[in-house]
C-alpha positions as a printed Julia matrix, in Angstrom:
532×3 Matrix{Float64}:
  62.62  136.76  101.17
  63.9   136.46  104.8
  65.89  139.34  106.36
  68.01  139.05  109.77
  71.46  139.93  110.92
  73.53  137.76  109.0
  76.48  137.88  111.42
  74.54  136.46  114.44
  73.0   133.6   112.33
  76.12  132.6   110.76
  77.78  132.35  114.06
  75.16  130.38  115.68
  75.35  127.89  112.83
  79.02  127.66  112.53
  79.19  127.08  116.27
  76.68  124.45  116.41
  77.59  122.68  113.14
  81.42  122.84  114.38
  80.55  121.11  117.21
  78.48  118.32  115.64
  81.49  117.7   113.46
  83.79  117.55  116.47
  81.68  115.07  118.17
  80.49  113.01  115.51
  83.02  110.15  114.36
  80.19  108.11  112.16
  76.35  108.51  111.1
  75.37  111.94  109.65
  74.89  115.75  110.78
  71.69  117.24  109.49
  70.62  120.89  109.7
  66.62  121.1   109.3
  64.93  124.74  108.8
  61.62  125.57  109.27
  59.46  128.81  109.48
  56.01  129.62  110.87
  54.4   133.07  109.68
  53.48  135.03  112.92
  52.6   138.17  111.45
  52.39  140.03  107.93
  55.88  140.77  108.07
  57.38  138.3   110.57
  58.37  134.71  110.75
  59.49  132.49  113.43
  62.57  130.58  112.07
  63.29  127.17  113.49
  66.71  125.28  112.93
  67.31  122.02  114.43
  71.05  120.99  114.11
  71.09  117.12  114.53
  74.17  114.58  114.88
  74.81  110.92  115.73
  77.75  111.79  117.9
  78.91  111.13  121.51
  75.51  112.51  123.1
  75.58  114.54  126.57
  74.28  113.14  129.87
  71.05  114.31  131.22
  72.7   115.79  134.33
  74.97  118.23  132.39
  72.53  119.35  129.95
  70.84  122.19  132.2
  74.19  123.87  132.47
  75.43  123.57  128.83
  74.66  127.05  127.93
  76.36  128.54  130.72
  79.64  130.17  129.98
  82.72  128.15  130.44
  80.75  125.13  130.7
  81.25  121.58  129.01
  79.77  118.27  129.18
  82.57  117.0   131.21
  86.35  117.86  131.85
  87.31  114.65  129.7
  85.72  116.36  126.86
  87.45  119.39  127.23
  90.58  117.35  127.61
  90.1   115.58  124.28
  88.63  117.76  121.95
  89.59  121.31  123.61
  87.49  124.16  123.56
  86.65  126.95  126.07
  82.99  126.42  126.69
  82.01  129.96  125.57
  80.35  128.81  122.11
  77.04  127.71  123.42
  76.7   130.62  125.67
  77.36  132.99  122.92
  74.83  131.09  120.82
  72.24  131.72  123.59
  72.97  135.17  124.03
  72.69  135.78  120.17
  69.55  133.8   120.14
  67.82  136.28  122.78
  69.12  139.25  121.03
  67.02  137.94  118.09
  63.94  137.49  120.25
  64.63  133.73  120.16
  66.0   130.9   122.33
  68.24  127.54  121.96
  67.51  124.21  123.5
  69.01  120.64  123.61
  67.75  117.08  123.49
  70.34  114.4   123.63
  70.98  110.73  124.57
  74.36  109.69  125.74
  76.32  107.7   122.86
  73.41  107.96  120.45
  73.47  111.82  119.32
  72.27  115.29  119.98
  69.75  117.87  118.71
  70.16  121.49  119.23
  67.01  123.46  118.31
  66.88  127.3   117.96
  64.44  129.85  116.92
  64.53  133.67  116.12
  62.32  136.16  114.73
  63.04  137.16  111.14
  61.5   139.85  109.08
  60.39  139.0   105.52
  59.73  140.79  102.44
  57.5   140.21   99.83
  60.13  140.39   97.01
  59.48  138.32   93.97
  62.23  135.5    93.66
  63.45  134.86   90.36
  62.89  131.06   89.75
  65.78  129.96   87.29
  65.35  127.19   84.79
  65.0   123.68   86.18
  68.43  122.15   85.45
  67.06  118.43   85.81
  63.69  118.95   84.08
  62.24  115.43   83.0
  65.38  113.53   83.66
  65.87  110.19   84.7
  67.97  110.16   87.86
  69.04  107.06   89.89
  70.58  107.5    93.35
  72.55  104.51   94.69
  73.22  104.77   98.26
  72.66  102.75  101.9
  72.48  106.17  103.69
  68.97  107.2   104.02
  69.86  110.74  104.69
  71.36  110.85  101.11
  68.18  109.58   99.45
  66.14  111.93  101.35
  68.27  115.02  100.71
  69.03  113.99   96.95
  65.44  112.97   96.43
  63.84  116.2    97.52
  66.57  118.52   95.85
  66.32  116.64   92.58
  62.9   116.5    92.39
  62.25  120.09   92.96
  64.71  120.64   90.04
  62.5   118.49   87.91
  64.07  115.41   88.08
  62.28  111.87   88.06
  64.26  110.18   90.82
  64.6   106.33   91.8
  66.63  105.37   94.7
  68.7   101.93   95.6
  71.54  100.71   97.74
  74.78  100.22   95.79
  74.08   96.25   96.38
  70.68   96.68   94.66
  72.1    98.27   91.54
  71.49   94.95   89.52
  67.75   95.46   89.63
  68.12   98.74   87.61
  70.62   97.38   85.0
  68.27   97.13   82.02
  66.83  100.66   82.61
  68.32  104.11   81.25
  69.16  106.98   82.94
  70.16  110.39   82.1
  72.1   110.9    85.8
  73.21  108.18   88.16
  74.67  109.31   91.53
  76.81  106.72   93.17
  77.54  106.58   97.18
  81.51  105.84   96.78
  81.47  104.8   100.41
  78.94  102.44   99.87
  80.97  100.4    97.5
  82.28   97.66   99.88
  82.95   95.39   96.7
  84.99   97.96   94.8
  83.0    97.13   91.98
  82.1   100.68   90.94
  84.01  100.58   87.63
  82.02   97.44   86.5
  78.8    98.84   87.55
  79.49  102.2    85.22
  80.17   99.83   82.38
  76.95   97.67   82.93
  74.6   100.88   83.03
  76.17  102.47   80.17
  75.19  100.12   77.91
  71.57  101.23   78.07
  72.25  104.98   77.36
  75.85  105.78   76.3
  75.11  109.51   77.29
  74.49  108.48   81.05
  76.48  110.92   83.14
  77.95  109.46   86.37
  78.51  111.41   89.68
  80.26  109.78   92.7
  79.8   111.25   96.09
  82.59  110.79   98.44
  84.42  112.09  101.66
  86.99  114.63  101.29
  90.64  112.77  101.35
  89.09  109.63   99.87
  90.22  109.96   96.38
  89.01  107.87   93.58
  91.16  105.45   91.44
  92.49  106.89   88.15
  90.75  104.8    86.17
  87.35  105.86   87.73
  87.75  109.51   88.23
  88.23  110.01   84.25
  84.76  108.28   83.72
  83.04  110.35   86.35
  81.94  113.7    87.68
  82.79  114.1    91.49
  80.92  115.83   94.38
  82.36  115.74   98.11
  80.26  115.53  100.96
  78.39  117.2   102.31
  76.35  117.62   99.29
  75.27  121.22   98.25
  72.53  122.52   95.99
  75.07  124.68   94.24
  77.27  121.61   93.6
  74.22  119.57   92.23
  73.45  122.62   89.86
  77.03  122.91   88.7
  77.84  119.24   88.24
  75.54  119.04   85.28
  76.8   122.4    83.67
  74.47  125.07   84.87
  76.02  128.22   86.36
  74.89  129.66   89.59
  74.16  133.3    89.27
  75.99  135.93   91.35
  73.86  139.07   92.44
  77.16  140.91   93.66
  80.36  139.96   91.54
  83.38  140.37   93.23
  86.61  139.21   91.21
  90.31  139.68   90.56
  90.47  140.89   86.86
  94.69  140.65   86.89
  97.58  140.23   89.29
  97.79  144.15   89.14
  94.32  145.31   89.03
  92.79  144.4    92.0
  88.88  143.89   92.56
  86.26  145.29   90.85
  83.5   146.3    92.84
  79.97  147.43   91.76
  78.91  150.95   92.44
  76.5   150.25   95.47
  79.08  148.17   97.09
  81.59  150.71   96.71
  79.09  153.26   98.18
  78.77  151.04  101.41
  82.43  150.51  101.79
  82.95  154.25  102.04
  81.21  154.09  105.72
  83.16  151.21  106.71
  85.92  151.29  109.51
  88.63  148.4   109.85
  90.63  147.85  112.84
  93.79  145.91  112.39
  95.37  144.69  115.89
  98.92  143.22  115.67
 102.11  143.5   117.79
 104.12  143.03  114.64
 104.43  146.27  112.51
 105.29  144.42  109.3
 102.13  142.26  109.69
 100.09  145.66  109.85
 101.71  147.2   106.92
 100.87  144.13  105.09
  97.18  144.14  105.65
  96.97  147.99  105.37
  98.71  147.42  102.08
  96.31  144.62  101.06
  93.13  147.05  101.69
  94.34  150.2   100.15
  92.57  149.92   97.29
  89.08  149.8    99.1
  87.49  153.32  100.13
  87.63  152.61  104.02
  89.14  154.02  107.03
  91.77  151.95  108.96
  92.49  151.94  112.48
  95.33  150.28  114.14
  96.32  148.74  117.55
  99.69  147.16  118.59
  98.31  144.77  121.29
  94.71  143.58  122.53
  94.56  145.98  125.59
  94.95  149.05  123.2
  92.19  147.28  120.92
  90.02  147.17  123.95
  90.35  150.56  124.68
  90.02  151.86  121.18
  86.61  150.07  121.05
  85.46  151.09  124.27
  86.33  154.75  123.11
  84.36  154.24  119.79
  81.78  152.81  121.79
  81.53  155.92  124.02
  81.23  158.58  121.05
  78.96  156.14  119.18
  81.21  155.74  116.31
  81.18  152.3   114.07
  84.01  149.66  113.48
  82.67  147.31  110.82
  85.56  144.58  110.91
  88.33  143.6   113.19
  91.32  141.85  111.73
  92.9   140.29  114.74
  96.22  138.61  115.36
  95.78  135.49  117.66
  99.49  135.68  119.31
 100.05  139.11  121.05
 101.56  140.1   124.38
  99.27  141.42  127.26
  96.32  140.18  125.76
  96.08  137.57  123.04
  93.54  137.46  120.07
  91.66  134.6   121.97
  91.19  136.74  124.97
  90.41  140.02  123.09
  87.61  138.04  121.17
  86.04  136.69  124.27
  86.09  140.32  125.9
  84.52  141.72  122.93
  81.54  139.03  122.64
  81.05  139.49  126.43
  80.43  143.24  125.83
  83.92  144.42  127.72
  84.36  146.42  124.65
  81.15  148.25  124.39
  77.7   146.93  123.49
  77.99  148.1   120.22
  80.72  145.58  119.09
  79.48  142.43  120.75
  78.58  141.06  117.14
  81.33  143.1   115.41
  82.8   140.49  112.67
  86.36  139.23  113.92
  88.58  137.72  111.18
  91.71  135.92  113.07
  95.13  136.02  111.7
  96.92  133.04  112.72
 100.6   131.39  111.82
  98.96  128.1   111.86
  96.73  126.94  109.19
  95.72  123.39  110.88
  91.97  122.68  111.07
  92.15  122.58  114.97
  93.35  126.54  114.94
  90.31  127.13  112.86
  88.08  125.46  115.64
  89.83  127.18  118.34
  89.19  130.39  116.92
  85.28  129.83  115.87
  84.96  128.51  119.62
  85.85  131.85  121.17
  83.48  133.64  118.96
  85.7   134.77  115.8
  83.79  135.01  112.42
  86.59  133.67  110.18
  90.21  133.18  109.89
  93.29  133.94  107.5
  96.55  132.41  107.71
  99.99  134.2   107.83
 102.02  135.17  106.19
  99.03  136.98  105.03
  97.87  136.99  101.45
  96.53  140.19   99.97
  93.58  138.66   98.07
  92.35  136.33  100.81
  92.28  139.31  103.14
  90.58  141.77  100.56
  87.91  138.9   100.02
  87.37  138.36  103.58
  87.21  142.07  104.79
  84.81  142.7   102.01
  82.62  139.83  102.67
  82.57  140.32  106.5
  82.35  144.21  106.44
  79.37  143.97  103.95
  77.85  140.85  104.96
  74.24  141.69  104.28
  75.3   141.61  100.54
  75.04  137.95   99.45
  76.23  136.43   96.38
  79.62  137.72   96.09
  81.95  135.78   93.99
  85.09  134.49   95.57
  88.35  135.95   94.3
  90.82  133.71   92.82
  94.04  133.46   94.84
  97.19  134.23   93.11
  99.54  131.36   92.47
 102.9   131.62   94.22
 105.8   130.73   92.5
 107.62  127.38   93.22
 110.31  127.77   96.03
 113.87  127.8    94.95
 115.78  125.95   97.87
 119.24  128.17   97.27
 117.44  131.36   98.07
 117.31  133.1   101.38
 114.32  134.66  100.22
 112.03  134.49   97.38
 110.92  137.99   96.31
 108.69  137.23   93.59
 106.76  134.94   95.82
 106.35  137.9    98.45
 105.41  140.46   95.67
 102.82  137.84   94.3
 101.22  137.63   97.62
 101.2   141.55   97.76
  99.57  141.96   94.38
 102.61  143.2    92.8
 102.62  146.17   94.88
 106.41  147.21   94.49
 106.09  150.1    96.92
 104.25  148.1    99.57
 107.08  145.48   99.32
 109.86  148.0    99.65
 108.49  149.1   102.77
 107.97  146.01  104.28
 111.71  145.27  103.49
 112.89  148.62  104.93
 111.19  147.78  107.99
 112.5   144.41  108.16
 116.1   145.45  107.5
 115.88  147.57  110.6
 113.74  145.64  112.82
 115.01  141.9   112.1
 118.86  142.27  113.34
 117.57  144.12  116.65
 115.23  141.42  117.17
 117.88  138.67  116.41
 120.22  140.44  118.95
 117.39  140.33  121.54
 116.65  136.64  120.96
 120.43  135.99  121.5
 120.36  138.01  124.66
 117.14  136.52  126.02
 118.64  132.71  125.2
 121.86  133.5   127.49
 119.46  134.82  130.11
 117.65  131.44  130.26
 114.33  133.55  129.29
 112.43  130.7   127.4
 109.04  132.48  127.42
 110.97  135.64  125.94
 112.66  133.38  123.38
 109.46  131.91  122.19
 107.78  135.37  121.89
 110.55  136.89  120.14
 111.38  133.76  117.73
 107.46  133.88  117.11
 107.59  137.7   116.09
 110.82  136.74  113.67
 108.83  133.78  112.06
 106.05  136.33  111.16
 108.65  138.89  109.77
 110.24  136.4   107.85
 107.12  135.0   106.33
 106.01  138.32  105.24
 109.26  138.3   102.74
 108.96  135.14  101.82
 112.5   133.99  103.92
 111.03  130.69  104.08
 114.37  128.93  105.4
 114.74  131.45  108.67
 111.04  131.31  108.78
 111.4   127.41  109.61
 114.21  128.03  111.59
 112.21  130.36  114.05
 109.34  128.22  113.8
 111.44  125.47  115.29
 112.85  127.63  117.84
 109.53  128.69  119.15
 108.3   125.11  119.43
 111.52  124.07  121.43
 111.32  127.19  123.62
 107.22  126.89  124.34
 108.34  123.58  126.04
 110.55  125.25  128.45
 113.74  123.66  126.47
 116.52  126.19  125.62
 118.73  123.79  123.52
 118.86  125.87  120.44
 122.65  126.26  120.17
 122.78  124.95  116.66
 119.65  126.83  115.3
 121.11  130.45  116.55
 124.27  129.85  114.83
 122.62  129.33  111.6
 120.42  132.27  112.26
 123.65  134.2   112.79
 125.36  133.26  109.92
 121.9   133.63  107.58
 120.73  136.9   108.83
 123.48  139.29  107.54
 123.4   137.83  104.34
 119.58  138.02  103.98
 119.41  141.68  105.35
 121.9   142.77  102.73
 120.39  141.04  100.06
 117.19  142.69  101.15
 118.7   146.11  101.18
 120.01  145.73   97.55
 116.84  144.52   96.43
 114.92  147.49   97.72
 117.61  150.01   96.61
 117.28  148.52   92.95
 113.59  148.5    93.13
 112.88  151.96   93.83
C-alpha cells in the first residue's frame, strides 16, 4: 500500500488531466501508472498523462514549467489560464523528491511524465470476490484504448474477454455471452437495437452495457434494454454495473434532513484538531458557511477580504499554528480569491500553507469557472448559494484527505420554485439542513444590510461608477441567493453583467428593485418573527 501526501498528488493529477481535456478535441487521454522499488519501504512512482491534443512546439517546451508561461499567446486567448498550473506541478513534484517533464509533437499530442518518491507499507490488502469470475464477455469498440482497458480490467476480475469492432459483431452472432459491452459512439449505422436482439437469442440472460459520452443520451427504446456507463470508464462503475457494492472504509453519509452527518469516532477525533478559515466579504455568506459546519468539532476563523486572509495565514505560520482547509470566495475587493490562491501557492502566506486545501466559493457553476479555479491551484469548488451538505462533504474530504473511501453525502432536493414568491423560505431552509435558528440569523442580517446596499447601488449609479455598481450588485446577488430570493437574485445578476461592460443603462432594473425590495424585507421580517 502506497503512502504519500494526497493533496499534492491530487493537485498534480487534476492539473495535468484538466489540461489534457482542455486541449484534446478528439482521440483519447490516457493515464499510465507504474512504480519501481528503490528500498525496502520506498518506491519511485511514475505517472504518464498522454493525450492526442494540439501538441506543443519544441521551441516552447523548455519554458513550459516556468511561472506564467503558456505555449503561445493564442492558446491563452483561446483557452484561458494563467500559466501557473504547470509551474506549481513542478514545485510539488520537487517537494516529493521527484520531477516532471514533457514530450510533445505539434498537432499530434503530448505526454507529461512525473515521478515522485512514495513510502509503502506491508499492510495486507483484502482481495474481494471477483465479480466477473468465469463470465464470457464481449467488448465491441473500434477504439483500441477501450479494448486494452476493458480487457485488462475485466480479466483481472476473472472474466473471459473477447474483443471486436461494432462492424465485426456479426462474427459473434452465434456465441453466448454473459456480458456484452457496446461502444455507442462506434455505432455509426444506428443499428444497436438490432444487435441486441440478435445476440439475445443465444442467451436470454445476457446483460448489455453501453459505453457513451456524457451528453449523448440513448434513445428511450434502447435505454430500457441496457445498463449504461459514461466515459471515462472507471473500475468502480465496472463493479457496480453488475450489482456489486464497492466497500467504503470510512462511511460518511446524511441520515436525514435534520440529523446531519454520522462520523466514525476516529474521524471525529481527527476533526478535533482541524481549523477552517472562511474568507468572504459578504457577512451572510460567512454565516451560512459557519452554520453549515457547526455540527463538526472544528475551530472556525474568518476573514472579510483576501489581504486579511494573507495576513492571518502569515501570523499562524510565524506561530507554527495549523489551518487545515480554506473556504475562499472568488469575488472580493482588495485581493480576489484567485489572487489569494496564487499568493498562498507561491509561499506568500508562509511556507506551512503552500499545500493547504483551498475550496473556492464561486457564484458561477460553469465548467470554465472550475477550470479557472484549478488552474490557479485551488483544490475544489462549491457554487453559491452555498448548500450545507456540499460544504460539509468537501470540508471533511479535504481536511482529512488522508482518510480514503468516504461515501458521498446525498444532496437535499430543493422544493420547486413558485414564481409568485419573492423568496422561497422552504428552499432556503432545506439548503441549511432545516436549521431554523441559522436561517433566522441570516434573515436578520439581510433585512438590515440589503436596504443599505440597495441605496448604495442607486447612489453609485447616479454618480456613473460602473465598477462600484458591479461590485454592489454582485454582493446583493449573493445575499438574495442565500435566502432564495430568486427573482431579485436574477435582477442583480443582470445588473452585474451589464455594469461589467461599463454600461449603466439599468434604469428599468433599478425601478424593479426599488419596487420589490421593501416587500421582500417586510416579508422576511414577518417570517423571522413568526418562526422564533
